[in-house]
Each structure stands twice: as C-alpha cells, then as structure tokens.
SEPA-406911 format. One record per atom (N, C-alpha, C, CB): residue in three letters; x, z, y. Coordinates in pm, whole numbers, plus 50000, padded with zeros to 5 digits. Each point is the difference from the previous one (the first is absolute). Glycine has a CB too. Layout:
N
alaXZY;...
//
This chain:
389
met213352151508961;met500614985850009;met500244996049852;met501225003450239;ile498434983749744;ile500154995249861;ile501454993349972;ile497384996049998;asp503205006549887;asp501314992949987;asp499974987150014;asp500635014949873;arg500494978850181;arg500004984550013;arg500334993249862;arg500785001950250;pro498414988849712;pro500194992949882;pro501244993249986;pro497804998149999;asp502754999749869;asp501264992249985;asp499664986550026;asp501015014849838;ser500064980550267;ser499794986650054;ser500294988849901;ser500565009350219;thr500164995549679;thr500274987749890;thr498784998549911;thr502585004649985;glu496465006150007;glu498934999649908;glu498824992350082;glu500775023149867;arg499414976650276;arg498794995450069;arg500384986050057;arg499145024450059;gly502004969549900;gly500254987550059;gly500335000450152;gly498514991149823;ile501825018550232;ile500225000750143;ile501244993950036;ile498745019850012;gly501214971550109;gly501164993050039;gly501145009150050;gly498484981150053;ile502755012849952;ile501105008550048;ile499945002350132;ile501314992649842;ala498044999750245;ala499915000950142;ala498795008050050;ala501164978550005;asp497995025649898;asp498835008750037;asp500465013150064;asp498674990049810;arg500515014750281;arg500305011050071;arg498985011349968;arg501074985250175;pro499505028349825;pro499195011149951;pro498705001250105;pro502255012949889;ala496634990250060;ala498755000750078;ala499225011249935;ala499954974850065;phe498865027849977;phe499105010649955;phe498604999850053;phe501965012749981;val497174991449947;val498545002250038;val499825016250038;val499134979249828;leu500605023050292;leu499805013350047;leu498415003050011;leu502344998750128;leu497105010849809;leu498655003550025;leu499805013450087;leu499544987949779;glu499325011750285;glu499765010950110;glu500045013949934;glu498484984150142;asp501435017949740;asp500225013149946;asp501405004449969;asp497864996649915;gly503034994650118;gly501565001349985;gly500454994149887;gly500065019750110;glu499264977549787;glu500574992149885;glu500534987150031;glu498495010649869;trp502804986550069;trp500474986650022;trp500524994149872;trp500545005650235;phe499434981349758;phe500274992549874;phe501154988050024;phe497395005449923;ala503724995750014;ala501054992550040;ala499794985549937;ala501535021450022;gly499174968150041;gly499944986949955;gly501004992650075;gly497665001549937;thr502214984450067;thr500934992350083;thr499274988850060;thr501945006049862;met498604987950254;met499464989550067;met501014987950002;met498605016750135;ala501014971249856;ala500894988750005;ala500364995750136;ala499054993349795;ala499995008250295;ala500214995750143;ala499765012250089;ala499244975749954;asp501415021550175;asp499765009650101;asp498464999550041;asp502494997850081;ala496975011849955;ala498555001350043;ala499885012850080;ala499094987549794;glu499925011350309;glu499495011550070;glu499215009649902;glu499884985750215;pro500045026249803;pro499215008849931;pro498534995050003;pro501635018950055;gly497854982249821;gly498544995849982;gly499205012249975;gly500584977549905;phe498425025450190;phe499125012149996;phe498754996549951;phe501075010150180;gly498204997449746;gly498614998049951;gly499515010549897;gly500394975850039;glu498315022349919;glu499525008749910;glu500554996349861;glu497975003950145;val502555002949769;val500674995949881;val498855000249889;val502425009750076;val497304979549856;val498964998449898;val500534992649893;val498255000850157;phe501084998649733;phe500554992949868;phe498884990949954;phe501535020049921;thr498844969650010;thr499124990749945;thr500404998649848;thr499664987850231;thr499335010849684;thr500284997949859;thr500064985749954;thr498965021149968;asn500904969150120;asn499904985749954;asn501244996349948;asn498364994050160;leu501644999049734;leu501184994949934;leu500604987550065;leu499085009749795;thr500004981550254;thr500164987750076;thr499345000250119;thr500254988749812;gly499785000650270;gly499404998750122;gly500645007250119;gly498094996849867;tyr503255005350135;tyr500635006850105;tyr499934993650140;tyr501425008049824;gln498574978850171;gln499924993250135;gln498555001350059;gln501854982749928;glu497115017149983;glu498655002150037;glu499925013550060;glu499144985049822;thr501465025050107;thr500035013950062;thr500595001850130;thr500105007049788;phe501134986450227;phe500715002950117;phe499414992950129;phe502005003349848;thr497194985750126;thr499534992950105;thr498395003150032;thr501884982249935;asp497735028249986;asp498505004949999;asp499995009050135;asp499555000749713;pro499644995050381;pro499815009150125;pro499695013349991;pro499364982250087;ser499935021049781;ser499625013049978;ser501275009549982;ser497814990749897;tyr503345003250098;tyr501225008649968;tyr500725002150129;tyr500264991249761;leu499095005550355;leu500595001250133;leu500475014150021;leu498544981850089;gly502715020349961;gly500395013950019;gly500395009149889;gly498634996850171;gln501664995849706;gln500165008349879;gln501344994849932;gln497335004049965;ile503545004849973;ile501024996649918;ile499575000849846;ile501595008250187;val498474979749748;val499444999749865;val501085001049904;val498124986850071;val501595022749833;val500855002649880;val499434991849886;val500635023650075;met500154968249868;met499694992249891;met500285006949868;met500434980750141;thr498545022249771;thr500225007349889;thr500514991349873;thr498255015950100;ala501604970649906;ala500594991349905;ala501495000950025;ala497964984749985;pro502875016949894;pro501425001950019;pro500904989250049;pro499585014549835;met499894971850160;met500784990150060;met499084991350084;met501675000749814;ile498734996650309;ile499224991450100;ile500814989050052;ile498695019250067;gly500704969849942;gly500664987650082;gly500384989349902;gly501025015150184;asn498644985249690;asn500494990049912;asn499394986749998;asn500555018149879;tyr498384981650200;tyr499404986150013;tyr499964995950161;tyr498445004049770;gly502405002750304;gly500084995950147;gly498825001250074;gly501594985349943;val498375006850168;val498874999750092;val499454986350022;val500935019550107;thr497834979549885;thr499354987850016;thr498994999250115;thr500374997849764;glu499924993150328;glu499155000550126;glu498554998249989;glu501874991850102;gln497815000449793;gln498564996549993;gln499215013349944;gln500564973149955;asp500135036349994;asp499305011549957;asp499955012550091;asp500614991149788;met499655006950333;met500075012150091;met498535003650031;met502334993450108;glu497515019149923;glu498695003750042;glu499865001850163;glu499785011249763;ser501344986150291;ser500004999450159;ser501294992550024;ser498715023250058;ser501554975850076;ser501114990250040;ser501355007749987;ser498434986550170;arg501605026249802;arg501295007049996;arg499945012749925;arg500574989950211;pro500515016249745;pro499935013149945;pro499295010350086;pro502034994149886;gln497025013950071;gln499525010850064;gln500405013749987;gln498514986349992;val502275016549901;val500585012949957;val501165003450104;val499414995549738;ser500675018350268;ser501115004850070;ser501295000949923;ser498405011550129;gly501594987549742;gly501145001549927;gly499564998749842;gly501135015350196;val499784981349727;val499864997949848;val501105008249924;val499034975750037;val500465031849848;val500875007249931;val499864996549853;val499945017550175;val501184979249761;val499924994449870;val501225007249903;val498954976150112;arg500755023749777;arg501125004549903;arg501104989549975;arg498285014249887;glu501294974250093;glu501054988949980;glu499484986850061;glu500845010849781;leu499864984250312;leu499804987350060;leu500604988149921;leu499955012450214;ser499334977749749;ser500534988249941;ser500484990550113;ser498455002949796;arg502804994950201;arg500634992250097;arg500084985049961;arg501275020550064;val498204975949816;val499904986349963;val498584998449949;val502504997449946;his496904992350124;his498574998949973;his499864985749930;his499225015750210;ser499794983549701;ser499714988749918;ser498544995850013;ser501795007349843;asn497964983250243;asn498534995350029;asn500084986950073;asn499075023950018;trp500404966349924;trp500084986450071;trp499354999450132;trp500044989949785;arg498955019050231;arg499195001650130;arg500715007250099;arg497994999749882;ala502895008050088;ala500715009150097;ala500754993050116;ala500265015449808;ser499474990050310;ser500744994650120;ser501305009450027;ser497684990350110;ser502325021549846;ser501195007450024;ser499885013049916;ser500314989950237;gly500815017549762;gly499995013449923;gly499345010150072;gly502024995049895;leu497475015750051;leu499315011150063;leu500905006950097;leu498585002949801;asp502695000150173;asp500885007050083;asp500304991550127;asp500965012049797;glu499134975550196;glu500254991450108;glu498834999450087;glu501564987349868;trp497305011650085;trp498794999750074;trp499735012550078;trp499174984949833;leu500935027050097;leu499805013350075;leu501015001850113;leu499115010749788;ala502214984350172;ala500975003350109;ala499694990950124;ala501845006949825;arg497784979950148;arg499594991350101;arg498955006250089;arg500574981549852;asn498545024650077;asn498945005450097;asn500285015950025;asn498164981849910;arg503055022650077;arg500515012950055;arg499145011649934;arg500764988850234;val498975010449626;val499345010049925;val501165005649916;val497584988849997;pro502725024550013;pro500945005549924;pro499625000949844;pro500675011950214;leu500184985849712;leu499805000949844;leu501085008549945;leu498964976949980;ile500755033349962;ile500965009149928;ile499794999449849;ile500035015550199;gln501014982449731;gln500024999749859;gln500835010949923;gln499644976350042;gly500335023949844;gly500695011349924;gly499435012850012;gly501914988850028;val496825012950023;val499455012950010;val499205002849869;val499924998450258;asp500095015049708;asp499275003649885;asp498465001150032;asp502105012149913;thr497344976650080;thr498564999250055;thr499215006749905;thr500234978750119;arg499985024349759;arg499125008149922;arg499915014650046;arg500524984949814;arg500605021450227;arg500005012550058;arg499354999850143;arg502065005449859;leu498094983550196;leu499495000250140;leu498404998549995;leu502294989150093;thr497355003249828;thr498534997649958;thr499335013949962;thr500594975749906;arg500075031750010;arg499475012149945;arg499915010150114;arg500984995149769;his500055005050325;his500095008750125;his498704996950078;his502684999750015;ile497024987850011;ile498944995450080;ile498705005649935;ile501324978750076;arg498545018749791;arg498735005849920;arg499835014250015;arg500254983349833;asp500855023450168;asp499935015450005;asp499695004150139;asp501665002949816;lys499014991650286;lys500005005150140;lys498984993050085;lys502405005449979;gly497314980449980;gly499154993150078;gly500824989950088;gly498375019849993;ala501024969050044;ala500684990850085;ala500325005450135;ala498904982849878;met502385014450173;met500355006150117;met501014990150080;met499595024049888;arg500744979650239;arg500824994050087;arg501404998149937;arg498625009650186;gly502084979349832;gly501234998549942;gly500854989650095;gly498955005549754;val502374994050204;val500814990150064;val501004994249910;val499655011350204;ile500634976749801;ile501194992749922;ile501094997750093;ile498494988049842;ala502845016650129;ala500994999650101;ala501294999049922;ala498655013450174;leu502364980749892;leu501394999849948;leu500705013450021;leu500114975350048;gly500895027549851;gly500765012250020;gly500065007649864;gly499275001450251;asp501645007849755;asp500265007649871;asp499075011149983;asp502344994550012;ala497035011250104;ala499045010650001;ala499314999650145;ala501435014649822;pro497314989950178;pro499235002050127;pro500625008450092;pro498084996849885;ser502014999950251;ser500405007850105;ser498965008150069;ser501654984050020;asp498685026650060;asp498845006850063;asp499354991750095;asp501025020749972;ala499624969550096;ala499334991450096;ala499064991249938;ala501875001050138;leu498374994649726;leu499044990949941;leu498765008749956;leu501904983249921;arg498455029550030;arg498805009049962;arg499065002650123;arg501475011949822;thr499224989750298;thr499085001750128;thr499164987550023;thr501715015350112;arg499014972849875;arg499254987550017;arg498754999049903;arg502214988950071;leu498055014649817;leu498894998249896;leu498955009950029;leu501554991949821;ala498735019550232;ala498885010050020;ala499334996350118;ala501125018249893;ser499274972950186;ser499174995450120;ser499184988349973;ser501685008550146;gln498464985449728;gln499164988749976;gln498605003849960;gln502004987649936;pro496995003850110;pro498595004349976;pro499704997949850;pro499264993850241;gly499775014349725;gly499534999149854;gly498934989750005;gly500505024649932;met498944972749941;met499074989149988;met498605004350051;met501344991049803;ser498365021850175;ser498585005150045;ser499934998050145;ser499775017749821;gly499014976750227;gly499734999250140;gly500564985850050;gly500105026850027;gln500734964949907;gln500344988350050;gln499194987749981;gln501935010449979;asp497794983950136;asp499204987249997;asp501094988749977;asp498015009050169;leu502224986649719;leu500944988849983;leu499404986749981;leu501465015849907;ala497154985350073;ala499184986949985;ala500154991350125;ala498275011949852;ser501844996250278;ser500204992950123;ser501254992450003;ser498735016650107;ala502344987949824;ala501344993350004;ala499974989149888;ala501275021650088;ala497944980849805;ala500084989049894;ala499034989950017;ala500835015249847;thr498264984450230;thr498864990550019;thr500574986850071;thr498225020250020;val501034969549954;val500344987150090;val499675001350144;val499554986049807;ser501155006250266;ser499815000550140;ser498914990050045;ser502415007250023;glu497314983349902;glu499024989250029;glu499284996849881;glu501364990950173;ser497325005249845;ser499314995949882;ser500344986949951;ser498305013650070;tyr501434984549798;tyr500224986549940;tyr498924997849880;tyr502675001050062;thr497174986649898;thr498964996149913;thr500644990349881;thr498195002350208;glu501285001249674;glu500444992349881;glu498744997849912;glu502435010050007;gly497544979349921;gly499074998049901;gly498744993550055;gly500975019149880;ala498034978650018;ala498604995950025;ala499145005649907;ala500674980250092;gly497995021549969;gly499005006649919;gly499275009650093;gly501374997749783;pro497935012050153;pro499395010450078;pro501115006850068;pro498045002949848;his501605001550282;his500995005950092;his500165014150006;his499584982350119;val501585021949839;val500385013749993;val500915004950117;val499774997349754;val499985013250305;val500955004450108;val500695011449946;val498614992350191;ala502785006249806;ala500735011049926;ala500835008150108;ala500194985549772;tyr499655027150231;tyr500685008950085;tyr501455002149937;tyr497725011450079;asp503234985250005;asp501475001249950;asp500645013350044;asp500264974650014;phe499835033949901;phe500685012750013;phe501385000749955;phe497925009049978;gly502614979249974;gly501264998349931;gly499754992449870;gly500925021150103;met498284969449908;met499454992549881;met501124991349933;met497664999350111;lys502395001849746;lys500974991949924;lys499554986049994;lys500645019449866;arg500174970750146;arg499584986549998;arg499244995649876;arg501924996150140;asn498355009949737;asn499214996549887;asn498575003050014;asn501925003549871;ile497715007050207;ile498555001550028;ile499274989150050;ile500535020650038;val500174972450073;val499474988650060;val499814988549897;val501095007450215;his500054991949716;his500014990149901;his498835000849892;his502474999950043;met497325011549916;met499005003549891;met498524998750068;met501775017549870;leu497994985750256;leu498794997150064;leu499714985350009;leu500295020650123;val500704973349925;val499864984449998;val499794992749865;val501455001450193;ala499295003749715;ala499744994249861;ala498665003649952;ala502385001349945;ala496985011550095;ala498775002949946;ala498854992150070;ala500955022349937;gly499464969550170;gly498984990750076;gly499635004250120;gly499164993749813;phe501705014550268;phe499635004350133;phe500804992550110;phe499425022549903;lys499984977050202;lys500704995750134;lys500275014650065;lys498684974650042;val502625027749979;val500385013950042;val500704999250147;val500345007549740;thr498975000950342;thr500695000850123;thr500605014750022;thr498434981150092;val502815020049908;val500705013450016;val500235002950140;val501124997649788;val498535014750250;val499775005850142;val500905013049990;val497394990550050;pro503085012150070;pro500875011950028;pro499145013649977;pro501434985450179;ser499285025749798;ser499375011649955;ser499145005150119;ser501905005449829;gln498194991550304;gln499285005650104;gln498964991650039;gln501835011550068;thr497764979049855;thr498934990250036;thr498715007849998;thr501234979549901;thr497935018450194;thr498755007650013;thr498784993349922;thr500875008050230;ala498144999949734;ala498774993649930;ala499434988650074;ala499435021649908;asp500464979550220;asp499384988750073;asp500984988049984;asp498765015750172;gln502444986049835;gln500924987549989;gln499844993949849;gln501855010450183;val497894998049716;val499864996549871;val498524992049992;val501615021449916;arg497534984150133;arg498714993349995;arg499934985550071;arg499065023849994;lys501824974450102;lys500094986050071;lys500584990549897;lys500405009850240;leu500324995049662;leu500524990449900;leu499044996949891;leu502205008350047;met496654998349958;met498864995249911;met500365002849844;met499374980650181;pro501145030849790;pro500495002049858;pro498885001949906;pro502075010250081;asp498144985349790;asp499225000849887;asp500285013049921;asp499934975049996;gly501325028450020;gly500605012049941;gly501075006550083;gly499504990249785;leu500845022150167;leu501025007650083;leu501025004849885;leu498275008750208;phe502934989649830;phe501105006249908;phe500905009050075;phe500004980249858;leu500375031450081;leu500795011250049;leu501254998849916;leu498005015650069;ser503124983849999;ser501384997349913;ser500645013549978;ser500524976250104;asn500575022849819;asn500925009949975;asn500845001750130;asn500004994849746;gly500755015750249;gly501005003550117;gly500625011949990;gly498784988550140;pro502255014649939;pro500705011749997;pro499605013350082;pro501594982949954;gly498875028050022;gly499745009650108;gly498735009849942;gly500874981550208;asp498755027249879;asp498875008849989;asp498754993450034;asp501425018250048;pro497524981949848;pro498794992650044;pro499315008650117;pro499654989049754;ala500485024350247;ala499315007250100;ala500504996350146;ala499675018749825;ala501434975750185;ala500684996550134;ala499454986750045;ala502195012349943;val497184980149971;val499374987250034;val498535001750041;val501564988749842;ser498205021850224;ser498655004150027;ser499204990450090;ser500855022949973;tyr500024969050118;tyr499324991650092;tyr499144988949939;tyr501835005450147;val498514990449718;val499304990049921;val498825005349941;val502014989349955;leu497695022650023;leu498935006049933;leu498714995450040;leu501345018049973;pro498374985050159;pro498804995650069;pro499594984049973;pro500655018650182;glu500354974749823;glu499864984849987;glu499604996849858;glu501764995550179;ile498935011249719;ile499724998049865;ile498545003849964;ile502435003749956;arg497195008350093;arg498655005449967;arg498964990350065;arg500855025149989;ala499364969650126;ala499024992150079;ala499834987049923;ala500655010550230;leu500414982749721;leu499924988349923;leu499355001149864;leu501934993950121;ala498555016549820;ala499465003649852;ala498515003150008;ala502275010449925;asp497344997550173;asp498625004350011;asp499034988350038;asp500885022950066;ala499874966849998;ala499014987650021;ala499784993149879;ala500734996450222;gly499785006749661;gly499764993449876;gly500924987949960;gly497725007750044;ile503394992150037;ile501164990549970;ile500665004049867;ile500454996150250;pro499584997149647;pro500675003849867;pro501615003550045;pro498284982649834;thr502015028750110;thr501365005250045;thr500715004449872;thr499175008250237;phe502134988149754;phe500935003049892;phe501285005850058;phe499014981749859;gly501435029350099;gly501165006950025;gly501025001449899;gly498665010050137;ile502704989149897;ile500965002349912;ile501035010550049;ile499574977249919;cys500795033150002;cys500965010050035;cys499865006850136;cys501414987449855;leu499285010350256;leu499645005950128;leu498594997250033;leu502304997850075;gly497204989249905;gly498594996450021;gly499055008349926;gly500724977950039;his499675027049841;his499075008049929;his499965012950069;his500404988649785;gln500715017650256;gln500145013150066;gln499164999250134;gln502445004549894;leu497704984350181;leu499334998750134;leu498514999649971;leu501974987050110;leu497575006949777;leu498414999749982;leu499585014249977;leu499894976249892;gly501045031450021;gly499545013549981;gly499905007550114;gly500874999449803;leu500054999350296;leu500005007650128;leu498824995950072;leu502445001950013;ala497294984750007;ala498974994950088;ala498655005249964;ala501344980050033;tyr498345023649838;tyr498775006949959;tyr500105014849984;tyr499444979649892;gly501545025850172;gly500095014250010;gly500825007549908;gly497984997550083;gly502614994649814;gly500975006849922;gly501345005150048;gly498914987349858;glu501865018650063;glu501185006050042;glu501234993249910;glu498645023050073;thr502534976549975;thr501234995649936;thr501065012450008;thr499504973850068;ala501345024749837;ala501135009949990;ala501284994449963;ala498425015849941;lys502624988850084;lys501284994949957;lys500385005849865;lys500704997450238;met499704993449669;met500275003349857;met501445005749995;met498414981249907;pro501855025449982;pro501385006750007;pro501074989249990;pro499155021749892;tyr500644967950028;tyr500974988649988;tyr499344985749986;tyr501565016749889;gly497224984050106;gly499144987950000;gly500094992249868;gly500314998450250;his499084990049767;his499934990749883;his500824987550032;his497695008749934;arg503364986850002;arg500814987550021;arg500374996349870;arg500905005250222;gly498724981749753;gly500374993749865;gly498914991249935;gly501455019949964;gly498794974249932;gly499034991149944;gly499465003649867;gly501094983550124;asn498805029549851;asn499395005349867;asn499145010650012;asn501844993849895;his497305006750210;his499185011850011;his498754997749938;his501045006550198;pro498475003749707;pro498664996749942;pro498825005050095;pro501045001949758;val498004990350243;val498855002050083;val498714998249912;val501314991950210;lys497845017049799;lys498714999749925;lys498754995450089;lys500985019049851;ala498454970950110;ala498804995650065;ala498785009349950;ala500984975150018;leu498355032750058;leu499165010849954;leu498754992749943;leu500915017850176;glu498594972249880;glu498744994449950;glu500184993449855;glu499294996050249;ser501734996549732;ser500194992649878;ser500855007549904;ser499754979350124;gly501055031949913;gly501095005249909;gly501244992949979;gly498285008749898;asp501744979650158;asp501324991949979;asp501145005850065;asp498754980049987;val502315018349969;val501335004550062;val500754989250039;val500105019049872;leu500404979750261;leu500714989450056;leu501395006450020;leu497934987950113;ile503055003349862;ile501425003050027;ile500234993050144;ile500825000949731;thr499585007550363;thr500114994750118;thr501315001750084;thr497665002849980;thr502524989650125;thr501115001750091;thr499625007950121;thr500924979049920;gln499845030250117;gln499695008650113;gln501155001950098;gln498425011249852;asn501234992850269;asn501115003450095;asn499285007850110;asn501534978849950;his498405034550037;his499345007450108;his500495013949993;his497964985749997;gly502095020850111;gly500365015550024;gly498915007050040;gly502154995650065;phe496754999849964;phe498815007050040;phe498774996049916;phe500975001550230;ala497975008249756;ala498934997349922;ala498735005450053;ala501514999349819;val497284994250151;val498805004550023;val499605013149928;val499584976750043;leu499905032950015;leu499725012049941;leu498614999849933;leu501515010850166;gly498414991849699;gly498664999349938;gly500434999949841;gly498654985850212;asp500095011949718;asp500074999549857;asp498894992049947;asp501095021549993;lys498664980749882;lys498974989549941;lys498595003950046;lys501444995749786;ser498395016050285;ser498715002350064;ser499704993350136;ser500165020849881;gly501054975650188;gly499814993550115;gly501295001250093;gly497475004049970;val502394991650140;val501025000150104;val499775012150108;val500204973749965;arg500715035950042;arg499645011950081;arg499694995550134;arg501425015049870;gly497444990350193;gly499614998050127;gly499414985150026;gly501755018250059;ala498104973849824;ala499374985750039;ala498914999549890;ala502264986250103;pro496485018549920;pro498934999049901;pro499594985649970;pro499215022150076;asp501004968150029;asp499524985749972;asp500994993249908;asp498864998250228;leu502335008349737;leu500904993349904;leu499935005649857;leu501484995350193;glu498714997049709;glu500195005049865;glu501344994749940;glu497465001049971;val503075008249944;val501274996749940;val499914991749879;val500815020150090;thr499864969349905;thr499884990549895;thr501184999649908;thr498604987450148;his502595018149891;his501144999549929;his500805011750021;his499914976950007;leu500765028949884;leu500935011950013;leu501354996649929;leu497995016950006;asn502944989650043;asn501434997849938;asn500085009349880;asn501194994250228;leu499215001549664;leu500005006949881;leu501305009849986;leu498634979849902;asn502275018150193;asn501075009549996;asn499915012850083;asn501254980649955;asp498065018250162;asp499735012550081;asp498595000950050;asp502344999950069;gly496704991149887;gly498695001550059;gly499694996850126;gly499955014449867;thr500724979650211;thr499914995450138;thr499004988349999;thr502435007550059;val496954991550060;val498894988850003;val500784987250026;val498025015150096;glu501634975449825;glu500394985949991;glu499154988150048;glu501075009749823;gly497704995250186;gly499034988850050;gly498695006450043;gly501004982349840;leu498445011350259;leu498675005650055;leu499184988250038;leu501005021650091;arg497724981149923;arg499054990450062;arg498815007650066;arg500644982049825;his498725010250260;his498805005550068;his498885000149917;his500774992950202;arg498385017249804;arg498885000049918;arg498834990750015;arg500715020849990;ser499394973350142;ser498914989250027;ser500514987050045;ser498515017650061;leu502664983650012;leu500524987850059;leu501144992349918;leu499395011250217;pro500774977049809;pro500984992049927;pro501435003550041;pro498334981649983;val502205030149988;val501135006150052;val500735005549893;val498985004350205;phe502244992649775;phe500815004849883;phe501474999550025;phe498234992549852;ala502525017250076;ala501474999050033;ala500785005449873;ala499615003550265;val501644993749728;val500795004649885;val501395005650062;val498854982049827;gln501665028450117;gln501285004950048;gln501184992149947;gln498975022150018;tyr500884971149860;tyr501044992749942;tyr500144986150044;tyr499715014249821;his501204978350129;his500254985050062;his499544989949896;his502135007050140;pro496794987249866;pro499504989349903;pro500824987750022;pro497615008849999;glu503034990150117;glu500884987450034;glu501295000749954;glu498844996650187;ala501635015249756;ala501505002849980;ala500664987849929;ala499585025849980;ala501484970350075;ala500814989649942;ala501455003050017;ala498224983650043;pro502535020049838;pro499465000949877;pro499275012249973;pro501694986249937;gly497395014849965;gly499275011849975;gly498814996549886;gly500575009050258;pro498895001049700;pro498864998449893;pro498954992350074;pro500425022549866;his498774969450044;his498964992350064;his498565006049975;his501514979649974;asp498505032649969;asp498765005849966;asp498904999850116;asp501375014249841;ala499114987750294;ala499185001950099;ala499514987050076;ala501135021950006;trp499634965449947;trp499784987950075;trp498434996850027;trp502254991649894;pro496835012750001;pro498584995950026;pro499395006650133;pro499724997549741;his500895011350316;his499395006350144;his499994989050094;his500935023749975;phe499794966250023;phe500004989650103;phe498724991449973;phe502654999650022;gly497024996949844;gly498834995449970;gly498685006450031;gly501394991949854;glu498755020950128;glu498915008650033;glu499675000350155;glu500675013749795;phe500374986350279;phe499894999750144;phe499304985250038;phe502265017050032;leu498164973049911;leu499334986350020;leu498664999949970;leu501924989749950;ala497595017649931;ala498675001549969;ala499225007850110;ala500694998749759;ala499905012150278;ala499255007050110;ala499764992950110;ala500845018349933;val500254975350129;val499914990650112;val498974989649983;val502305003950040;ser497614990649840;ser499014988049961;ser498605004350013;ser501594990549835;gln498145022950122;gln498695004149999;gln499735011750114;gln499944993149739;arg500705003150372;arg499905008650118;arg498485001150039;arg502414992950081;gly497245020149947;gly498565002250030;gly499235006549896;gly500124981250132;gly500515020549750;gly499255007749903;gly500195013850009;gly500124982449862;gln499145026850086;gln500015013550002;gln500965006949896;gln497704997150085;lys502654995949807;lys500715005849885;lys501505000750029;lys498244991049841;ala502475019050160;ala501395001750007;ala500714992049891;ala499615022350100;pro501604972649934;pro500754992649893;pro500365008049884;pro500884986250168;lys499165009449718;lys500595006749878;lys501434996849977;lys497814999449898;leu503085010250094;leu501404998749981;leu500234994149864;leu500485019250152;leu500354969749833;leu500264994549873;leu501255003449951;leu498634983050049;thr501565013549817;thr501384999849924;thr499964987449934;thr500305024849957;asp500864973249985;asp500234987849912;asp499095000749876;asp502474998250077;asn497055013349891;asn499185002649878;asn498494997650030;asn501745017349920;ser498004983150216;ser498625000050033;ser499164986449954;ser500765015750198;
//
C-alpha cells in the first residue's frame, strides 16, 4: 500500500472521500474521489501524453482499461465536445496525481471531473502516479479496480480476481458501429471499424476519399458489393487474435489487389491474416513520444501510440508471414511498427498518424494511401513516406 498524499498539497476538496486503486497482484494505491461511483474494473495501463486527455478517454482502443495519466496535473483546459474521438468516454476509470477543478479554455463545454461523473466513469486523484507507473513497468499491465474506501475488502479482491484479462477478448465487436455510414467524396474507401477514432475518418476525407465505415463482422462479399477502390483497417481494443473471424475477409480483399491500409489493430490483423503472430506486451506503448525508425530511409519519426499487443518479428521479416516485410521498428524496444506486402499494395503501421493532438511526422501515410488507390492495378507495393521524403 502507498501512503496517502497530503490533501493540502494536492488541492483535494474537504468533501472528497478516501478511495484507492487495487491491482490484481495485491498492491494498492490510495487517493480520493469527489463523487460517489461504482467500482470501475479494467486493465490498468499508463500513457505518457502531456495533453490530449479527452482524446485518450474517448478513444475506443481504451475500452476496458483504467488509464493512469503520468502528467502531474490533468483537467486544466476542460472538455471540448468537438475534440472527442467517439461519442462518450470509453475508459473504465481514470487515475491522476492532481485534478484541476478550474479549467480555462474558451472552447470548453464543461470540466473534466463533471464530464466523467456525468458518464459514470470513476476518477481518482491524489494517487502517487509515478510509483504506480513504475510498478506497472516492473510487473506489467494487470487487472485493477478503482473504488471508494479506506482500504480494499476481501469481497472486492474476490470480484477483481473474477474479472477477465485482456488476452483472448474480442472487444472490437463491442466497439464497432452497428450500421454503415458514408462521408466525403472521391475514390471510395471501405473502412472496417474495429473501434475507429473519429479523426481517422476526418483525415481520410481530408486526404480526398469517400469513406464508407462498416461493422467489424462485414464479409468480403458485402464489401465487394460496395465497389471499393481501397480498404482501410482501423484501430480498436482487445486481443487481435480474438478477432479471427475477419482474417479471411481481409485476406480475400487484399489478395484481390485492393489497396489496403491498416492502423494499430488493423496493422496487427493484417499481420495475422498473412500468417503472422501477435503477442501481449508487458505494458504496451501508450503516449505521444515513441521513436520509430523507417528502415528504408533511415528517418526517425516521433509517433503517438496506444496498443498492448504487437506483431512478432524483426527487421528480417514478420514471423510466419513470408509475404510481408517489416518497414518500421520501434527504437525503444525493437518491436514491429510497420509492414507491407512484398508484391501487393498493402501496408500498415502500428502507430497513429491521425493522432490529435500528437506529432505530425506520420501524416504523409494518408497521401501514400491515396497514391496507392489512384494507381490501383500496378504491381509495385507502395513506399512508406515520412515528412522528409
């Protein structure tokens, strides 16, 4: 157990109630909550982003997770409806060191604490997030719960032990749209929604595409009837190996020569569709400062990332997928960050080129996809670009 921080130092209100974050290994970290809330269960992960908390909390890739913010103060610019990545918070809970209860932003529609409370997402503040983050780095991401109280009870520990882990969970089926919709004008891209961020659609439209977003269980035959010029595979939550139902559909469409672009979970699904393997990472990559090297050019991109699984491989290739080559590697741990087919116009990246807010180094991938769609029928696989290309 971690000592409770001095409330006078953390700006905690007099009406705040004792609370804690309990991890499945028995460690717990004290804090306070300003409002009554039911316990929030999920995989406890951390992100290193200094800004963009509302984009993080509304990103469907965080479905089923409790997010620890490593920045020391959160909430100072409130919440702006226009900047959401989905219609509501997707996280199971939020952990912060200090919550700013006064926000300053002319675009803001409410405070962060009000917005989370309205959506019944528990927020705990006053937690020693540095020690909690270091614990996750040492022990790995694990199941946890945010709850009111001075200390965890045996009953709560039992409830936590019964919660499912992230491995084996198909959360894409829960995060996807229920009905198709179309935006934009131009070459027609069908986008599989596995939990797609709104800004991906915005960026595809801005690049010059007409985009039809379809549910995750859409078949290849249904996609063909839409007469696509390109195929997009979105980000999303959960274990990519559990989304096995879509792998034959992806393979059938990509093998037909339809230019295909994947991001994050879409990257992992492409790897699996061509025979590769994925594995759960110790604590994943989450934040806006991850260095990635483009192997062909030698350029280094600073990227935004949010994933807990990775495609297995190295610079020599993707394990079990001889048709794929590795194009990008993470400079922190050597994990695969980009891949492309050796003969088809098919490519994907693990990071988020559409991240808002986030680095812009990878924005050219949308232009690259447009170029691949425009020259459909050629034999040359697309070249991955950077701002320096």
